[in-house]
N, CA and C atoms as a LAMMPS dump frame, in Angstrom:
ITEM: TIMESTEP
0
ITEM: NUMBER OF ATOMS
210
ITEM: BOX BOUNDS ff ff ff
-5.0000000000000000e+02 5.0000000000000000e+02
-5.0000000000000000e+02 5.0000000000000000e+02
-5.0000000000000000e+02 5.0000000000000000e+02
ITEM: ATOMS id mol type element x y z
1 1 1 N -228.655 220.238 -348.901
2 1 2 C -227.658 219.509 -349.639
3 1 3 C -228.109 218.07 -349.877
4 2 1 N -227.832 217.556 -351.05
5 2 2 C -228.107 216.161 -351.329
6 2 3 C -229.533 215.899 -351.792
7 3 1 N -230.454 216.806 -351.581
8 3 2 C -231.826 216.641 -352.023
9 3 3 C -232.586 215.558 -351.296
10 4 1 N -232.285 215.346 -350.025
11 4 2 C -232.975 214.329 -349.242
12 4 3 C -234.406 214.766 -348.979
13 5 1 N -235.357 213.858 -349.219
14 5 2 C -236.771 214.148 -348.996
15 5 3 C -237.245 213.318 -347.821
16 6 1 N -237.83 213.971 -346.861
17 6 2 C -238.369 213.296 -345.685
18 6 3 C -239.615 212.516 -346.089
19 7 1 N -239.722 211.197 -345.786
20 7 2 C -240.906 210.417 -346.164
21 7 3 C -242.193 210.974 -345.577
22 8 1 N -242.106 211.652 -344.454
23 8 2 C -243.295 212.227 -343.844
24 8 3 C -243.646 213.593 -344.39
25 9 1 N -242.82 214.098 -345.31
26 9 2 C -243.064 215.419 -345.884
27 9 3 C -244.23 215.349 -346.857
28 10 1 N -245.25 216.117 -346.591
29 10 2 C -246.446 216.125 -347.434
30 10 3 C -246.523 217.441 -348.188
31 11 1 N -245.422 217.845 -348.8
32 11 2 C -245.395 219.126 -349.499
33 11 3 C -246.149 219.062 -350.821
34 12 1 N -246.465 217.861 -351.293
35 12 2 C -247.196 217.741 -352.553
36 12 3 C -248.688 217.545 -352.313
37 13 1 N -249.205 218.022 -351.214
38 13 2 C -250.606 217.801 -350.878
39 13 3 C -251.557 218.544 -351.808
40 14 1 N -251.042 219.549 -352.533
41 14 2 C -251.922 220.303 -353.423
42 14 3 C -252.119 219.599 -354.755
43 15 1 N -251.418 218.496 -355.01
44 15 2 C -251.579 217.752 -356.256
45 15 3 C -252.897 216.992 -356.236
46 16 1 N -253.603 217.061 -357.361
47 16 2 C -254.899 216.383 -357.464
48 16 3 C -254.674 214.957 -357.94
49 17 1 N -255.036 213.986 -357.115
50 17 2 C -254.872 212.588 -357.505
51 17 3 C -256.125 212.01 -358.133
52 18 1 N -257.173 212.79 -358.247
53 18 2 C -258.391 212.336 -358.902
54 18 3 C -259.307 211.534 -358.017
55 19 1 N -258.985 211.365 -356.756
56 19 2 C -259.81 210.537 -355.888
57 19 3 C -261.136 211.198 -355.548
58 20 1 N -261.196 212.516 -355.646
59 20 2 C -262.435 213.206 -355.315
60 20 3 C -263.227 213.601 -356.554
61 21 1 N -262.87 213.038 -357.696
62 21 2 C -263.558 213.366 -358.938
63 21 3 C -264.956 212.758 -358.938
64 22 1 N -265.914 213.55 -359.387
65 22 2 C -267.299 213.078 -359.465
66 22 3 C -267.585 212.598 -360.874
67 23 1 N -268.39 211.551 -361.033
68 23 2 C -268.716 211.077 -362.376
69 23 3 C -269.581 212.093 -363.115
70 24 1 N -269.401 212.132 -364.418
71 24 2 C -270.18 213.045 -365.245
72 24 3 C -271.514 212.384 -365.545
73 25 1 N -272.593 213.047 -365.169
74 25 2 C -273.92 212.44 -365.343
75 25 3 C -274.576 212.825 -366.662
76 26 1 N -274.356 214.032 -367.131
77 26 2 C -275.034 214.513 -368.327
78 26 3 C -274.108 214.498 -369.54
79 27 1 N -273.276 213.477 -369.652
80 27 2 C -272.346 213.394 -370.773
81 27 3 C -273.099 212.979 -372.029
82 28 1 N -272.766 213.641 -373.136
83 28 2 C -273.392 213.295 -374.407
84 28 3 C -272.664 212.104 -375.013
85 29 1 N -273.383 211.191 -375.674
86 29 2 C -272.699 210.058 -376.31
87 29 3 C -271.775 210.556 -377.424
88 30 1 N -270.613 209.934 -377.536
89 30 2 C -269.629 210.338 -378.53
90 30 3 C -269.862 209.543 -379.797
91 31 1 N -269.936 210.243 -380.926
92 31 2 C -270.117 209.58 -382.207
93 31 3 C -268.745 209.346 -382.82
94 32 1 N -268.313 208.088 -382.846
95 32 2 C -266.991 207.755 -383.353
96 32 3 C -267.035 207.555 -384.86
97 33 1 N -265.87 207.677 -385.475
98 33 2 C -265.737 207.411 -386.897
99 33 3 C -265.874 205.918 -387.156
100 34 1 N -266.242 205.528 -388.384
101 34 2 C -266.394 204.098 -388.691
102 34 3 C -265.1 203.31 -388.482
103 35 1 N -263.939 203.92 -388.732
104 35 2 C -262.673 203.201 -388.554
105 35 3 C -262.469 202.823 -387.096
106 36 1 N -262.992 203.63 -386.177
107 36 2 C -262.828 203.343 -384.752
108 36 3 C -263.624 202.106 -384.371
109 37 1 N -264.86 202.02 -384.839
110 37 2 C -265.684 200.838 -384.532
111 37 3 C -265.088 199.59 -385.163
112 38 1 N -264.622 199.72 -386.411
113 38 2 C -264.011 198.587 -387.095
114 38 3 C -262.725 198.173 -386.383
115 39 1 N -261.931 199.136 -385.985
116 39 2 C -260.687 198.851 -385.284
117 39 3 C -260.92 198.172 -383.952
118 40 1 N -261.984 198.583 -383.252
119 40 2 C -262.304 197.935 -381.975
120 40 3 C -262.68 196.485 -382.182
121 41 1 N -263.444 196.213 -383.224
122 41 2 C -263.833 194.823 -383.503
123 41 3 C -262.615 193.966 -383.829
124 42 1 N -261.7 194.507 -384.615
125 42 2 C -260.48 193.775 -384.953
126 42 3 C -259.652 193.535 -383.702
127 43 1 N -259.543 194.55 -382.844
128 43 2 C -258.77 194.412 -381.616
129 43 3 C -259.369 193.351 -380.701
130 44 1 N -260.695 193.349 -380.555
131 44 2 C -261.339 192.33 -379.724
132 44 3 C -261.151 190.94 -380.314
133 45 1 N -261.18 190.829 -381.643
134 45 2 C -260.931 189.546 -382.288
135 45 3 C -259.52 189.05 -382.034
136 46 1 N -258.553 189.965 -382.099
137 46 2 C -257.169 189.581 -381.825
138 46 3 C -256.992 189.158 -380.372
139 47 1 N -257.669 189.83 -379.456
140 47 2 C -257.581 189.44 -378.043
141 47 3 C -258.192 188.061 -377.826
142 48 1 N -259.316 187.791 -378.473
143 48 2 C -259.949 186.476 -378.365
144 48 3 C -259.039 185.392 -378.931
145 49 1 N -258.41 185.679 -380.067
146 49 2 C -257.484 184.717 -380.661
147 49 3 C -256.301 184.455 -379.73
148 50 1 N -255.793 185.485 -379.084
149 50 2 C -254.673 185.303 -378.146
150 50 3 C -255.088 184.434 -376.965
151 51 1 N -256.308 184.604 -376.475
152 51 2 C -256.788 183.775 -375.364
153 51 3 C -256.936 182.323 -375.81
154 52 1 N -257.46 182.106 -377.004
155 52 2 C -257.631 180.736 -377.52
156 52 3 C -256.276 180.058 -377.695
157 53 1 N -255.304 180.765 -378.253
158 53 2 C -253.971 180.194 -378.439
159 53 3 C -253.33 179.877 -377.093
160 54 1 N -253.524 180.765 -376.101
161 54 2 C -252.967 180.535 -374.774
162 54 3 C -253.582 179.31 -374.123
163 55 1 N -254.889 179.162 -374.212
164 55 2 C -255.567 178 -373.623
165 55 3 C -255.118 176.72 -374.326
166 56 1 N -255.011 176.746 -375.645
167 56 2 C -254.555 175.569 -376.384
168 56 3 C -253.128 175.208 -376.003
169 57 1 N -252.27 176.215 -375.881
170 57 2 C -250.887 175.96 -375.507
171 57 3 C -250.79 175.363 -374.104
172 58 1 N -251.543 175.888 -373.175
173 58 2 C -251.546 175.325 -371.822
174 58 3 C -252.08 173.893 -371.817
175 59 1 N -253.118 173.64 -372.592
176 59 2 C -253.693 172.298 -372.666
177 59 3 C -252.667 171.296 -373.182
178 60 1 N -251.995 171.647 -374.289
179 60 2 C -251.032 170.71 -374.851
180 60 3 C -249.825 170.53 -373.941
181 61 1 N -249.425 171.587 -373.254
182 61 2 C -248.276 171.482 -372.356
183 61 3 C -248.605 170.642 -371.129
184 62 1 N -249.79 170.812 -370.591
185 62 2 C -250.148 170.106 -369.368
186 62 3 C -250.569 168.66 -369.61
187 63 1 N -250.987 168.335 -370.83
188 63 2 C -251.359 166.953 -371.125
189 63 3 C -250.199 166.153 -371.699
190 64 1 N -249.089 166.822 -371.966
191 64 2 C -247.901 166.122 -372.471
192 64 3 C -247.92 165.869 -373.952
193 65 1 N -248.803 166.482 -374.686
194 65 2 C -248.864 166.236 -376.132
195 65 3 C -248.324 167.412 -376.931
196 66 1 N -247.496 168.239 -376.328
197 66 2 C -246.997 169.435 -377.008
198 66 3 C -246.046 169.094 -378.166
199 67 1 N -245.261 168.049 -378.068
200 67 2 C -244.331 167.706 -379.127
201 67 3 C -244.896 166.751 -380.161
202 68 1 N -246.128 166.308 -379.985
203 68 2 C -246.726 165.298 -380.849
204 68 3 C -247.522 165.92 -381.989
205 69 1 N -247.715 167.218 -381.99
206 69 2 C -248.604 167.857 -382.947
207 69 3 C -248.061 167.864 -384.371
208 70 1 N -246.757 167.757 -384.543
209 70 2 C -246.162 167.881 -385.869
210 70 3 C -246.187 166.578 -386.605
């Protein structure tokens, strides 16, 4: 009744958590479509832009010149 589960109950021991997985050594390289390579470059550019904006924002906030830019 109530569906109480004992914390020490290890009834899910047969579940594979992936900790014993071995790396694949003979994997063939995957040939991606051109849109995938282009999309990755755009994504990395957007991440770089986000880091630059974050650093600039922190700089202006910490130096007290955040309201002077306009």
